[in-house]
Structures are given as C-alpha cells and as structure tokens.
C-alpha beads as a LAMMPS data file, in Angstrom:
LAMMPS data file: protein, C-alpha beads

316 atoms
315 bonds

1 atom types
1 bond types

-500.0 500.0 xlo xhi
-500.0 500.0 ylo yhi
-500.0 500.0 zlo zhi

Masses

1 110.0

Atoms # bond

1 1 1 420.057 100.577 -44.658
2 1 1 417.848 98.166 -42.713
3 1 1 416.325 100.969 -40.647
4 1 1 415.653 103.026 -43.780
5 1 1 413.953 100.048 -45.416
6 1 1 411.822 99.529 -42.309
7 1 1 410.903 103.226 -42.323
8 1 1 409.667 102.913 -45.906
9 1 1 407.895 99.637 -45.095
10 1 1 406.098 101.189 -42.116
11 1 1 404.724 104.123 -44.091
12 1 1 403.852 101.835 -47.004
13 1 1 401.824 99.610 -44.680
14 1 1 399.795 102.600 -43.510
15 1 1 399.154 103.809 -47.066
16 1 1 398.378 100.391 -48.551
17 1 1 396.416 98.713 -45.773
18 1 1 394.361 101.684 -44.558
19 1 1 391.658 101.122 -47.231
20 1 1 391.584 97.408 -46.385
21 1 1 391.007 98.190 -42.705
22 1 1 388.090 100.444 -43.611
23 1 1 386.704 97.777 -45.949
24 1 1 386.872 95.082 -43.279
25 1 1 385.043 97.327 -40.799
26 1 1 382.301 98.079 -43.313
27 1 1 381.857 94.384 -44.149
28 1 1 381.878 93.365 -40.472
29 1 1 379.202 95.935 -39.620
30 1 1 377.028 94.658 -42.451
31 1 1 377.394 91.055 -41.240
32 1 1 376.484 92.006 -37.667
33 1 1 373.398 93.782 -39.028
34 1 1 372.431 90.640 -41.026
35 1 1 373.279 92.244 -44.342
36 1 1 375.483 91.032 -47.153
37 1 1 377.545 94.196 -47.276
38 1 1 380.297 95.306 -49.662
39 1 1 383.497 93.416 -50.355
40 1 1 386.438 94.154 -48.084
41 1 1 388.236 95.285 -51.244
42 1 1 385.544 97.831 -52.131
43 1 1 387.685 100.827 -51.003
44 1 1 390.401 99.808 -53.487
45 1 1 387.872 99.554 -56.308
46 1 1 386.485 102.972 -55.370
47 1 1 389.983 104.452 -55.417
48 1 1 390.747 102.908 -58.806
49 1 1 387.501 104.277 -60.258
50 1 1 387.887 107.769 -58.822
51 1 1 391.550 108.118 -59.775
52 1 1 390.589 107.561 -63.428
53 1 1 387.970 110.306 -63.368
54 1 1 388.364 114.020 -63.878
55 1 1 387.410 116.575 -61.261
56 1 1 384.603 119.126 -61.284
57 1 1 385.728 122.155 -59.273
58 1 1 383.551 125.068 -58.196
59 1 1 384.317 128.393 -59.854
60 1 1 384.518 129.876 -56.353
61 1 1 387.274 127.473 -55.260
62 1 1 390.858 128.664 -54.991
63 1 1 394.173 126.839 -54.844
64 1 1 393.411 125.955 -51.197
65 1 1 390.639 123.616 -52.297
66 1 1 392.934 121.898 -54.800
67 1 1 395.896 121.270 -52.513
68 1 1 394.048 120.464 -49.268
69 1 1 393.705 116.693 -49.934
70 1 1 397.412 116.399 -50.686
71 1 1 398.436 118.460 -47.643
72 1 1 396.286 116.248 -45.412
73 1 1 397.757 113.135 -47.050
74 1 1 401.266 114.459 -46.312
75 1 1 400.308 115.094 -42.680
76 1 1 399.117 111.545 -42.152
77 1 1 402.169 110.200 -43.945
78 1 1 404.346 112.256 -41.577
79 1 1 402.599 110.843 -38.524
80 1 1 403.204 107.335 -39.864
81 1 1 406.960 107.939 -39.567
82 1 1 407.028 109.008 -35.896
83 1 1 404.828 106.476 -34.083
84 1 1 405.420 102.761 -33.401
85 1 1 403.573 100.876 -36.112
86 1 1 405.698 97.779 -36.740
87 1 1 408.822 98.167 -34.552
88 1 1 409.406 98.935 -30.875
89 1 1 412.526 100.972 -31.647
90 1 1 412.582 104.455 -33.201
91 1 1 413.171 104.527 -36.944
92 1 1 415.264 107.242 -38.677
93 1 1 412.455 109.817 -38.926
94 1 1 411.008 109.243 -35.454
95 1 1 412.937 112.257 -34.155
96 1 1 410.655 114.625 -36.118
97 1 1 408.056 114.832 -33.341
98 1 1 406.681 113.202 -30.212
99 1 1 403.024 112.465 -29.470
100 1 1 402.234 116.123 -28.832
101 1 1 403.859 117.107 -32.129
102 1 1 401.933 114.332 -33.854
103 1 1 398.687 115.724 -32.422
104 1 1 399.493 119.121 -33.951
105 1 1 400.192 117.511 -37.332
106 1 1 396.826 115.733 -37.174
107 1 1 395.213 119.060 -36.299
108 1 1 396.821 120.642 -39.360
109 1 1 395.255 117.984 -41.585
110 1 1 391.831 118.672 -40.110
111 1 1 392.328 122.415 -40.420
112 1 1 393.176 122.388 -44.131
113 1 1 390.245 120.055 -44.848
114 1 1 387.841 122.386 -43.042
115 1 1 389.361 125.370 -44.834
116 1 1 388.806 123.667 -48.184
117 1 1 385.154 123.037 -47.290
118 1 1 384.698 126.761 -46.694
119 1 1 386.602 127.684 -49.845
120 1 1 383.860 126.567 -52.241
121 1 1 381.211 128.833 -50.651
122 1 1 378.926 125.794 -50.428
123 1 1 376.355 126.041 -47.597
124 1 1 376.665 122.334 -46.805
125 1 1 380.464 122.497 -46.833
126 1 1 380.382 125.469 -44.509
127 1 1 377.995 123.625 -42.206
128 1 1 380.284 120.587 -42.083
129 1 1 383.372 122.737 -41.555
130 1 1 381.772 124.619 -38.668
131 1 1 380.663 121.389 -37.013
132 1 1 384.015 119.656 -37.354
133 1 1 385.833 122.772 -36.157
134 1 1 383.601 122.920 -33.101
135 1 1 384.159 119.243 -32.362
136 1 1 387.895 119.616 -32.993
137 1 1 388.137 122.543 -30.583
138 1 1 386.853 120.200 -27.882
139 1 1 388.639 117.019 -28.964
140 1 1 392.148 118.369 -29.514
141 1 1 392.666 119.549 -25.891
142 1 1 391.373 116.179 -24.704
143 1 1 393.751 114.381 -27.077
144 1 1 396.729 116.370 -25.821
145 1 1 395.675 115.662 -22.240
146 1 1 395.529 111.954 -23.043
147 1 1 399.111 112.157 -24.242
148 1 1 399.996 113.783 -20.935
149 1 1 398.786 110.595 -19.250
150 1 1 401.454 108.842 -21.327
151 1 1 404.040 111.206 -19.869
152 1 1 402.712 110.547 -16.365
153 1 1 403.382 106.821 -16.780
154 1 1 406.631 106.811 -18.773
155 1 1 408.003 110.252 -17.767
156 1 1 408.145 111.088 -21.468
157 1 1 405.669 111.879 -24.238
158 1 1 407.668 109.754 -26.661
159 1 1 405.420 106.873 -27.814
160 1 1 408.330 104.420 -27.906
161 1 1 409.168 105.109 -24.247
162 1 1 405.534 104.557 -23.298
163 1 1 405.484 101.306 -25.270
164 1 1 408.605 100.037 -23.495
165 1 1 407.373 101.176 -20.078
166 1 1 403.999 99.471 -20.321
167 1 1 405.264 96.370 -22.132
168 1 1 408.037 95.873 -19.589
169 1 1 405.970 96.294 -16.439
170 1 1 402.617 94.746 -15.616
171 1 1 402.253 97.133 -12.682
172 1 1 402.629 100.109 -15.035
173 1 1 400.030 98.614 -17.372
174 1 1 397.435 98.428 -14.597
175 1 1 398.120 101.868 -13.190
176 1 1 394.873 103.871 -12.972
177 1 1 396.581 106.602 -14.998
178 1 1 397.213 104.231 -17.892
179 1 1 393.789 102.573 -17.782
180 1 1 391.976 105.901 -17.710
181 1 1 394.143 107.041 -20.612
182 1 1 393.093 103.933 -22.560
183 1 1 389.398 104.714 -22.088
184 1 1 389.835 108.396 -22.926
185 1 1 391.888 107.712 -26.064
186 1 1 389.438 105.131 -27.402
187 1 1 386.621 107.650 -27.043
188 1 1 388.706 110.131 -29.030
189 1 1 389.404 107.542 -31.737
190 1 1 385.640 107.439 -32.281
191 1 1 385.420 111.233 -32.233
192 1 1 388.304 111.903 -34.613
193 1 1 387.065 109.378 -37.165
194 1 1 383.395 110.341 -37.111
195 1 1 382.163 107.003 -35.798
196 1 1 379.090 106.216 -33.744
197 1 1 378.058 107.780 -31.369
198 1 1 379.519 110.996 -32.862
199 1 1 378.713 110.531 -36.534
200 1 1 377.449 107.774 -38.785
201 1 1 380.105 107.004 -41.440
202 1 1 377.488 105.311 -43.642
203 1 1 374.839 108.009 -43.271
204 1 1 373.369 109.609 -46.363
205 1 1 371.206 112.337 -44.789
206 1 1 373.015 115.526 -45.713
207 1 1 371.697 117.719 -42.919
208 1 1 373.034 115.338 -40.241
209 1 1 376.442 114.687 -41.799
210 1 1 379.542 115.947 -40.020
211 1 1 382.759 114.474 -41.448
212 1 1 381.392 113.600 -44.869
213 1 1 379.755 117.000 -45.415
214 1 1 383.192 118.641 -45.588
215 1 1 384.209 116.688 -48.664
216 1 1 381.002 116.520 -50.734
217 1 1 382.295 119.203 -53.111
218 1 1 385.210 116.985 -54.156
219 1 1 385.115 114.629 -57.112
220 1 1 387.476 112.503 -59.152
221 1 1 391.108 112.267 -58.117
222 1 1 390.837 114.799 -55.296
223 1 1 387.901 112.906 -53.799
224 1 1 389.921 109.683 -53.964
225 1 1 392.768 111.313 -52.035
226 1 1 390.458 112.863 -49.432
227 1 1 388.806 109.483 -48.813
228 1 1 392.226 107.877 -48.563
229 1 1 393.131 110.526 -45.971
230 1 1 390.227 109.482 -43.766
231 1 1 391.154 105.816 -43.963
232 1 1 394.763 106.572 -43.089
233 1 1 393.671 108.599 -40.082
234 1 1 391.534 105.714 -38.821
235 1 1 394.391 103.250 -39.371
236 1 1 396.951 105.473 -37.615
237 1 1 394.861 106.259 -34.546
238 1 1 393.829 102.613 -34.200
239 1 1 397.487 101.545 -34.475
240 1 1 398.615 104.063 -31.845
241 1 1 395.773 102.971 -29.577
242 1 1 396.713 99.296 -29.814
243 1 1 400.530 99.538 -29.916
244 1 1 400.995 102.209 -27.259
245 1 1 398.011 101.753 -24.942
246 1 1 396.320 98.354 -25.199
247 1 1 398.666 95.665 -26.556
248 1 1 402.211 97.088 -26.501
249 1 1 403.705 93.643 -27.059
250 1 1 404.406 91.978 -30.406
251 1 1 406.236 94.771 -32.193
252 1 1 409.275 93.679 -34.182
253 1 1 412.887 94.718 -33.696
254 1 1 414.422 97.338 -35.971
255 1 1 417.561 95.302 -36.659
256 1 1 416.110 93.190 -39.467
257 1 1 413.433 93.218 -42.139
258 1 1 412.048 89.998 -40.658
259 1 1 411.403 91.866 -37.420
260 1 1 409.424 94.499 -39.297
261 1 1 407.354 91.860 -41.086
262 1 1 406.699 90.152 -37.757
263 1 1 405.538 93.456 -36.285
264 1 1 403.302 94.076 -39.308
265 1 1 401.585 90.725 -38.897
266 1 1 401.086 91.387 -35.187
267 1 1 399.624 94.798 -36.028
268 1 1 397.018 93.255 -38.310
269 1 1 395.946 90.967 -35.468
270 1 1 395.684 93.902 -33.064
271 1 1 393.616 95.882 -35.544
272 1 1 391.149 93.002 -35.658
273 1 1 390.600 93.498 -31.917
274 1 1 390.263 97.281 -32.260
275 1 1 387.995 96.946 -35.280
276 1 1 385.767 94.499 -33.429
277 1 1 385.293 97.021 -30.618
278 1 1 384.427 99.756 -33.133
279 1 1 381.958 97.488 -34.957
280 1 1 380.203 96.497 -31.725
281 1 1 379.776 100.146 -30.751
282 1 1 378.615 101.147 -34.241
283 1 1 375.964 98.439 -34.212
284 1 1 374.864 98.810 -30.585
285 1 1 374.453 102.545 -30.068
286 1 1 372.585 105.372 -31.723
287 1 1 374.136 108.598 -32.928
288 1 1 374.128 111.321 -30.306
289 1 1 372.300 114.582 -30.776
290 1 1 374.649 117.292 -31.960
291 1 1 374.804 119.229 -28.710
292 1 1 375.359 116.100 -26.625
293 1 1 378.623 115.445 -28.435
294 1 1 380.244 117.994 -26.112
295 1 1 379.254 115.808 -23.142
296 1 1 380.895 112.769 -24.735
297 1 1 384.139 114.624 -25.440
298 1 1 383.972 116.216 -22.001
299 1 1 383.827 112.747 -20.454
300 1 1 386.982 111.805 -22.361
301 1 1 388.691 114.980 -21.138
302 1 1 387.622 114.195 -17.583
303 1 1 388.961 110.620 -17.747
304 1 1 392.329 111.906 -18.939
305 1 1 392.411 114.649 -16.304
306 1 1 391.618 112.212 -13.498
307 1 1 394.346 109.931 -14.857
308 1 1 396.936 112.702 -14.717
309 1 1 395.926 113.713 -11.175
310 1 1 396.007 110.072 -10.084
311 1 1 399.461 109.660 -11.606
312 1 1 400.685 112.748 -9.786
313 1 1 399.316 111.491 -6.443
314 1 1 400.775 108.016 -6.914
315 1 1 404.098 109.530 -8.011
316 1 1 404.301 111.496 -4.802

Bonds

1 1 1 2
2 1 2 3
3 1 3 4
4 1 4 5
5 1 5 6
6 1 6 7
7 1 7 8
8 1 8 9
9 1 9 10
10 1 10 11
11 1 11 12
12 1 12 13
13 1 13 14
14 1 14 15
15 1 15 16
16 1 16 17
17 1 17 18
18 1 18 19
19 1 19 20
20 1 20 21
21 1 21 22
22 1 22 23
23 1 23 24
24 1 24 25
25 1 25 26
26 1 26 27
27 1 27 28
28 1 28 29
29 1 29 30
30 1 30 31
31 1 31 32
32 1 32 33
33 1 33 34
34 1 34 35
35 1 35 36
36 1 36 37
37 1 37 38
38 1 38 39
39 1 39 40
40 1 40 41
41 1 41 42
42 1 42 43
43 1 43 44
44 1 44 45
45 1 45 46
46 1 46 47
47 1 47 48
48 1 48 49
49 1 49 50
50 1 50 51
51 1 51 52
52 1 52 53
53 1 53 54
54 1 54 55
55 1 55 56
56 1 56 57
57 1 57 58
58 1 58 59
59 1 59 60
60 1 60 61
61 1 61 62
62 1 62 63
63 1 63 64
64 1 64 65
65 1 65 66
66 1 66 67
67 1 67 68
68 1 68 69
69 1 69 70
70 1 70 71
71 1 71 72
72 1 72 73
73 1 73 74
74 1 74 75
75 1 75 76
76 1 76 77
77 1 77 78
78 1 78 79
79 1 79 80
80 1 80 81
81 1 81 82
82 1 82 83
83 1 83 84
84 1 84 85
85 1 85 86
86 1 86 87
87 1 87 88
88 1 88 89
89 1 89 90
90 1 90 91
91 1 91 92
92 1 92 93
93 1 93 94
94 1 94 95
95 1 95 96
96 1 96 97
97 1 97 98
98 1 98 99
99 1 99 100
100 1 100 101
101 1 101 102
102 1 102 103
103 1 103 104
104 1 104 105
105 1 105 106
106 1 106 107
107 1 107 108
108 1 108 109
109 1 109 110
110 1 110 111
111 1 111 112
112 1 112 113
113 1 113 114
114 1 114 115
115 1 115 116
116 1 116 117
117 1 117 118
118 1 118 119
119 1 119 120
120 1 120 121
121 1 121 122
122 1 122 123
123 1 123 124
124 1 124 125
125 1 125 126
126 1 126 127
127 1 127 128
128 1 128 129
129 1 129 130
130 1 130 131
131 1 131 132
132 1 132 133
133 1 133 134
134 1 134 135
135 1 135 136
136 1 136 137
137 1 137 138
138 1 138 139
139 1 139 140
140 1 140 141
141 1 141 142
142 1 142 143
143 1 143 144
144 1 144 145
145 1 145 146
146 1 146 147
147 1 147 148
148 1 148 149
149 1 149 150
150 1 150 151
151 1 151 152
152 1 152 153
153 1 153 154
154 1 154 155
155 1 155 156
156 1 156 157
157 1 157 158
158 1 158 159
159 1 159 160
160 1 160 161
161 1 161 162
162 1 162 163
163 1 163 164
164 1 164 165
165 1 165 166
166 1 166 167
167 1 167 168
168 1 168 169
169 1 169 170
170 1 170 171
171 1 171 172
172 1 172 173
173 1 173 174
174 1 174 175
175 1 175 176
176 1 176 177
177 1 177 178
178 1 178 179
179 1 179 180
180 1 180 181
181 1 181 182
182 1 182 183
183 1 183 184
184 1 184 185
185 1 185 186
186 1 186 187
187 1 187 188
188 1 188 189
189 1 189 190
190 1 190 191
191 1 191 192
192 1 192 193
193 1 193 194
194 1 194 195
195 1 195 196
196 1 196 197
197 1 197 198
198 1 198 199
199 1 199 200
200 1 200 201
201 1 201 202
202 1 202 203
203 1 203 204
204 1 204 205
205 1 205 206
206 1 206 207
207 1 207 208
208 1 208 209
209 1 209 210
210 1 210 211
211 1 211 212
212 1 212 213
213 1 213 214
214 1 214 215
215 1 215 216
216 1 216 217
217 1 217 218
218 1 218 219
219 1 219 220
220 1 220 221
221 1 221 222
222 1 222 223
223 1 223 224
224 1 224 225
225 1 225 226
226 1 226 227
227 1 227 228
228 1 228 229
229 1 229 230
230 1 230 231
231 1 231 232
232 1 232 233
233 1 233 234
234 1 234 235
235 1 235 236
236 1 236 237
237 1 237 238
238 1 238 239
239 1 239 240
240 1 240 241
241 1 241 242
242 1 242 243
243 1 243 244
244 1 244 245
245 1 245 246
246 1 246 247
247 1 247 248
248 1 248 249
249 1 249 250
250 1 250 251
251 1 251 252
252 1 252 253
253 1 253 254
254 1 254 255
255 1 255 256
256 1 256 257
257 1 257 258
258 1 258 259
259 1 259 260
260 1 260 261
261 1 261 262
262 1 262 263
263 1 263 264
264 1 264 265
265 1 265 266
266 1 266 267
267 1 267 268
268 1 268 269
269 1 269 270
270 1 270 271
271 1 271 272
272 1 272 273
273 1 273 274
274 1 274 275
275 1 275 276
276 1 276 277
277 1 277 278
278 1 278 279
279 1 279 280
280 1 280 281
281 1 281 282
282 1 282 283
283 1 283 284
284 1 284 285
285 1 285 286
286 1 286 287
287 1 287 288
288 1 288 289
289 1 289 290
290 1 290 291
291 1 291 292
292 1 292 293
293 1 293 294
294 1 294 295
295 1 295 296
296 1 296 297
297 1 297 298
298 1 298 299
299 1 299 300
300 1 300 301
301 1 301 302
302 1 302 303
303 1 303 304
304 1 304 305
305 1 305 306
306 1 306 307
307 1 307 308
308 1 308 309
309 1 309 310
310 1 310 311
311 1 311 312
312 1 312 313
313 1 313 314
314 1 314 315
315 1 315 316
C-alpha cells in the first residue's frame, strides 16, 4: 500500500506543481530583466479562469481536435509513473516502459497536438504544426541517442539503474559519456519546451511562434488543458535531467511516505538549479533563426553520438 500511495503522490506532484514551476520561471525571468513580472501563482489563476469558460471550436474541427489535449495530458501522466521523480526505487507502474518507451510516449503527445493544429484548417495552426514536426523529426532521434548514453554508462536504459550507477560511483559520474549526455540532454530540454534559443515562450509575434502557434485555436477548458500539458512536459523533462543526469542524489526510499516527501522536497531544490540555468539562457541569448535550429539540434545529436563512441572505446 505504501508503494501505491507513493505512486499516486509522484504523479500528483507532477500535475500540481508543474504550473508553479512555470510561474517561478516566468517571475525569475522578469526579475532578471528588471521587470516586476507576474505572480508565481499566475498559471493557477489562468487555469481557474479558463476552466470556467466555454470553448469556441472551429466548424472544420473534428473529434481529433477535441480529444488531443486530453490524450497529451494522459501521455505526460504516464511518463510521470515510469521515471524517478521522488524515489530511487521503481514504483508499481515503473515496469510500463523504460527511457526509450518514455520517449515514444512523449512523441505521441507531440504528434496528437500537431494533428489537432492541422485539424482546424487554420493557416497559422498548420504553420506551427509543420514547424514543430520538423523540429521533432530532428530532436527525437537525438533524444533517443541521449538515452543510449545512459545505457552506455549503466548497461541499461532503465532510468533507475542509471540513477543508482551514477549516484553510487563518482568515476561513473565523470565519465565523458555521462558528461556529454548531460550537455546533449539539456540542449534537448530547451528544444522540447520551446525555450530560447529555439523559441520564445513569451513571444506574441504570430509569424515567429513555434510551440504556441499550434494551440492558438483552442479556448476555454481545452486551452487550459493544453497549457497544463506544456507545463507538465517542462516539469518532467527538468526532473529527469536533474534526477538521472545531474544530481542523482537526494531521492527518497520507496519504503515509507516520509521517504517520498523527502524526495519531493529535494526535487524542488533541484528544480531551482535547473530553472536558474534556463532563466540565465533565456535572458542572455537571442532566438535563433528558424533554419539554424537544425544546427543546434545537430550539435546535441553530435554530443550524444561522441558520448556513445567514447563509452564504447572506454568499455573495450
């Protein structure tokens, strides 16, 4: 019963605290830019307002448009059950998939969102869908290759094995394979969440939007869910980055609720570190030109590939 309670607690933390994480990042960026900025609770107020509103749906939209936000939400909720968020031991549903399987589930969420953008026959939605599909076709192979660097270090693509391997051995932590995987994965965190230098999450110029242009046709409750999806994705990828790659220590044990709470508190501290890195990059760099995004993703792919080759050479 303890493990089941921890499983529920882990997914609940992702669902509940994802908007807070996004709110803290937005406020921190405003402070760095010498602005007052919104409250860290602004995402919750936006959700409350949107969930009370009705939805205006295009007459060209089909059932795909209506269910896409909920399918994506289910995908991110599934990923929250298979990766180490608050404990260093697998919880009851962790057997569903490994890191590679989790990458495919994340791809499914992106696919249904892009499909919904095309479903309304909106020119801007189609533009955003084509851009995100192009970026995804480059980022997903790089993401899978990054997870292969995990296998090169821990001899398994299970995130819990990687966490134990790196946390239990300083030499494994400083292996070139692991360090290159850290750099490559952080670059992909920026790519997958539409952050600078790939996209500006606060931009309001429609022609230059990438992530946001896919969801402009949504309103009301569906728009609330689709925004929640994006925050959950950012929270999940940041958590995987910190718990598996950067700071694998501090996770709680799965034998007590207290261990889960301890791991949750440690996670919040780690996300402060990850969020600080994202804020510094957002406020220090300019958005890349569209066709230079391929170079950025290609660099991530190259880092991961060099890491795998290095791991193979060292292993021999």
